[in-house]
Structure formats: C-alpha cells, structure tokens
N, C-alpha and C positions, 0 to 999 in steps of 0.2 A: 510527040514527047520523046526525047533522046534518052539513051541509057544513062548518061552522066546525070541528067536531071532526076531520073528515078532514084539513083543512088543517093543523091543529095537529100531527096525527100525522106528516104528510109533513114538516113543518118539523123535528120532533123527530128523525125518521129521518135527515134531512140533517145534523143537528148531532151525531148519535151518533159517526160516525167521528172528528170533530174532538175530541170529549170523550175518546174512547178513546185517541187519539194523545197528548192531554195527560196522561192517567193513565199511559200507558206511559213518556212522557218523564220524569214525576215519579219513577216507580219506578227508571228508569235513572239519573237524577241521584243519587237516594238510594243506589243500589248503588255508584256511583262514590265518593260521600262515604265509604261504609263502607270502601273498599278502597284509597284513595290520598290523598296529602297532599303539598303542596309544602314542602320544607324551606327553612331559612334560606339554604342554598346555591343554591336554585333547582332542585334535583333533585326528581324525582317519587318520592315514597316510597310504594311499592306492594308490600307483602308478597305473596309468591306462595303461594297456598293449596295447589296441587299439589305444589310443591317441599317445603313444610313437612310435608305428609302423607307424602311420600316419605322424609323424614328420620325421621319416627315409625316408618315401616315398617322402615327400616334398623336402628333401635335394637331394635325388637321381634323382628326376625329373629334376633338373638343368642340370644333365649330368656330365661329367668329371669336376673336380674342381682343376685343376693343379695350383700350385702357380703362381701368376702373370697373370692369364688369366681372361677373362670375366666371366667364370664359377665361379671362386673364388670370384670375385666382387659381383656377384648375391647372392652367399651364405652369404657373409658378411652382406649384407643388410637384408637378411632373419633373420639372427641371431640377429643383432642389434635391429630390429623392435620387435622381440619376447621378448627379455629380458628387453627392456625399458618398455614394456607393463606391466611387473611384478614388476617394480620399482627398478630394479637393476641398478647399475652404470656401464656403458659400455665404455671402453677406448681401443684405438688402440695403440699398440707399433709398429710403422712402422719403417722400415729400408731397406736399399738397399743391394743387394747381386748380385754378378756376375752370370749370367745365365750359367749353366753348359756347354751348347753347344756353345754359342756365346761369352761368356765373358762380354757381355754388362750388365750393372746394371738393375735389375728388382726390383720393389717395393714389398716387403713382409710385412706382418703385423700379429703379434700375437694379439689376442683379450683377454682383461682382464675384466671379468664380476664379479663385487664385490657386496657382500651382507654384510650389516653392515660395510660400509667402514671406519667408525670411529675407529673400533677395531684395536689396534696396534699389537696384537698377532693373527696370521691368519693361516688358513689351505689352502693349494693349492690343487685344483682338476684339473688335466690336461688331455687334449686329443689333438689329432691333427685333422685338418679339410681339409688338402690337400689330393688329390688323386695322386697316382703314375702315371707318364705319360703314361705308357703302362702296360698291364698285362704280365709281363716278364716271368711268370711261366706257362703260358697257353700252353698246348701241341700243340694246333692247330693253334693259331694265337697270338704269343707273342707280336705283334705290333698292336693289335686290340684296341677296345674301352674299357676302364676300368671305371666302375661306382663306385666301392669302397663302397658298401653298409655297409659291416662290417668293412672294413679297411678304416676308414675315417668317414663315416656318422653315425656309431653307437654311437660314443662318443658324437657327437653333439646332436643327438636325445635324448640320455640319459640326458644331461644337460637341454635340452628344456623341458623334462618331469619333471625333478627335480624342475624347476622354479615354477611349480604349488604348490609346497609343502614347499618352503623355508620360507614362512611367518608363517608357523605353528611350526617351529622349535625354540628351544632355545639352540643353540649350544654354547659350552664353548668358542669357538674362532670365529673370523670373517672368512668368506669364500670367496676365489677367485677362480672362474672357469677360468682357463687360457687355451685358445684354440690356439695351436701352429701351425704356418705355416711351410711349407717346411720340414716336418718330413722325407719325402722321395721324394725330388725333384731330382730323380736319373734316368738318362738316361743310364749311364754306371756304373755298380756295382764296377768296378775296379778303377774308376776315381772320381766319384762324392761323395760328403759328404751327410751323413744322419744328421738328428736332427739339422738343421740350426736354426730353430725358437727357440727351447728350449735352444740351446747353447747361442744364442743372449740374451735371457731372463736371463739366469743364469749369464752371464758376466755383464749385466746391473745391476742386483741385487747386485753384489759384488762391482762394480766400482762406482755406483751412489746410495749409501745407502739412504734409506728413514726412516721415523719413524717406519714403520711397519716391523715386523719380521715374517717369516714363521716358524711355529713350526714343521710342517711335511707336507707330501703330498701324494697323490695318482695319478698315471697316469693310466687312463682307456682306453684300446685299444682293439678293436675286441671283444666286449662284447655283440654282438647281435646274435651270432651263434644260429641257431635253435636247435642244440644239444649242449647246453652250458655245458662246464666243465672247471672251472677255478681252476687250480692248483696254488700253491704258487710258484712264480718266485724265482729261487734259490738265485740269488744275493741279491734280496730284503730281503729274509729271513735270510741269513747268513752274509751279508756284509754291506748292505746299511741301511736297515730300519727294523730290526727284531721286534721291539716293535710295529711299525705301522702294519706290516704284521700280526703278531699274533693277535692284537686287532681287525683287520677287519675280519679275519676268525673266531674269537670267536663270533663276532656279528652275522655273517652268521649262525653259529652253533646254537646260541640262537633262531634265527628266523626260524630255520630248513630249510634254503635255501641250499639244498644239492648239488646244482651246484658249490658251493664253496668247494673245496676238500682240506683239510688241510694236503696236502702232497706236498713236492717240486718235480718239474718235469723238466721244461726247464730253462735254463739260457738265458735270452732274452736281446738283446741290443735294447733299446727304449728310449723315451724322459726322462725317469727317470735317465738315466746315467749322463747327464750334470747337472741335478738338484742336484744330490748327489755329483758328483765329482768336479763341479765348484762352485755351489751355496752353497753347504753344507747343503741342505735341506733334511732331512731323508725322502725319497720318495719311496713308494712301487709301483711295476708294477702289475696291475690287468689286465690279458690278457688270452684269450682262444687261445693258440698258436697251437692247434690241428685242427683249422678250415681248412677243406679240399679244400676250394676254394680260399685260400690266393694267391693274385697276379694273378688271372685268370679272364677270362671274366664272369665266373659264380659267382663272388662276387656281387650278385644282391639281392634285397629285398626278393625274393622268398626263399632264403637260410638263411634268418634272421627271428627273432621272437620278437614280442612285449612282449611276456611273459618273455623272457630272459632280455630284457631291463628293464621291471618292477621289476624283482627280483634284478637286480644289483642296480637299483635306491633305492629300499627299504633298502637294506643292507647299501648302502652308506649314505643315509639320517639318518638312525638310528645310524650308527657309528658316524656321525658328532655330534649328540646330546648326545650320551652316551660315547664318547671316553674318556679315562682317561687323566688326566693332564700329559703333557709330558715336559721334560726339554727344555728350549730355547737353540737351537744350536748356537754355536759361528759363527759369520759371517766371512767367509774366508777373507784373505788379498786381497787388490785390485790387479788386474793383469795388 
C-alpha cells in the first residue's frame, strides 16, 4: 500500500459521515414530502397513518358487514356518527333489492356524505362498504368468515381520515363521498349481480335530476395494502376518464408518492363502470388489484397499512384542491 493510497482512504473516511448525513437528510425530506402538504389556506395537510389504521380496525372489529345484515347496520351508525361530528351532511339513499338466495326484498342503502352541499358543481369520491358473503378464493375454507379489511374497510377508513382535513381545503368543486352498498352481494359468481348500489345510484342520478352536477369522480377500492402499488386502471385511462386519471397520477408524482405508478396494468370491473356507462360521470378507478389476499380469510388488518391509507389520503386531498377545471359532462337521457 502506497502513502498516497493511505491519504486517499483517510480523506474518504472523513467524507463518509458527511455523505451519510446528506443521504439521511434526503430520505427525511422525501418522507416529509410523502406525508404532508401546505394547503391554499396555509394549513399543513398531513394525514395521520396511525389514526387511519385505527379507523380500519374499528370497522373490522364489527366483523362481516354483508349487505342487509346487523353488521352492516352497525357500520352505518359508526360512519354516520363520525361524519356528523365533522360537520358533513349525511344522507341515505335507501332502496330494496331481491336477496340473491331467497328472492325476498332486503333493504340496501348507499350513504352520501356531502361537503359544501350548496355547490352545484361537484366531485364524487366513491368506495364500497359491504363485504363479500364468503372468502370464495380462499384455498382452505372458501365458505369461511370474511372480514374484508382491504376489500371493503379500507375505503371507509380512508374517508374517515380525510374528514379531519376537509375543513382545511379550498377545493374548486363541492365534494360528495358516496359509499356504495352491495358492490359484491355475490353468493354465486355465475348468477348474482355485482355493483348493485352504484348501479342504483347512477340510474337515480339520470332519472331524478337535481340542481347539482358531477364533474368527475374517483372510485377508491383496496387501497390499504401493506405493499401498495396502484397502477392506472386501463379502462379509466383509455376509455372512461383519461383526464381524471392523468391528473390524479400527476398529483401523486408532484408529491413523490411512488406507490402511484403511472403505467396501465389491469382492466378492472368496479363501481366506476355504472358511474361512467349509466350516469355519464367521468370516473377513474383507483385500486391495487395485485393484493394477494383478495377474497380470502387473510384479508385482515395485519395485511393492511396505515401508511398506505395516509398516502392515498394525501394524494386525493391535494388533487381535490389543485385539480384543473374540467368540462361539465352532459347528463344522459332518462332510462
């Protein structure tokens, strides 16, 4: 070993703590960018990951929440009490539908949670809150107990966390959080209908027009995955709502939320389909469809993450405030 080599090593060793500090600082800044944002009001927008996860736990503690059951009724009370506390207007869109097994009518209800209800131009944020009757894709017990932590509870928990921050926003449009019933009241895949709640909502929007108009929408589903990766849903990007999809992923990119991946991957049938095809509301589907515990008994809180919920909340809230003006879609003819 030469003397010059030794000096270089000494110099490098002296520089290493500085480099390490710079790397740590860069990681810290990135983490802050992931989790906070300053609103137009000057308030710090920082969704709380622990609190969001606690909301998911509260919903899952109820147990299965199949449409028309006591579990669903308990969840409805939990949701109503929460949003009323934050000053939102909460309404039920109740209707009857034949039970898939018996044919007897059961009472279903979408929940509409409105912020700034006086605004006639509005954005729709949708999720579903029913759980599938059984974990039909479970290899060991497809007729077992299904909790639906990600597939059902994650959207509700997301909206409950967002409620803490809505007062700090100055969005261009009014906002309705619409929580759909009976997204998958499915006992037999070959026989039973999906998206009953969103289909009813869409038909009612067309057939019973009101003063308000929906400019666009997002349907958020399975966004609590511990290993979150949200690709662009193909039909949302190319067919239904390209401007909405691109603007949301652009917001995520500005915030450096890398879990939003601006690449199309899956074509998914979800509640956004009737909103687009029946109601004519350009609506994008926001979903992590690579969740490995989909429709299994392992769709439990342990496989979800408050950090994932907080990141989706941040992107959605900032998008609401910064979204570009969009054309008012024509309301389809009555059916």
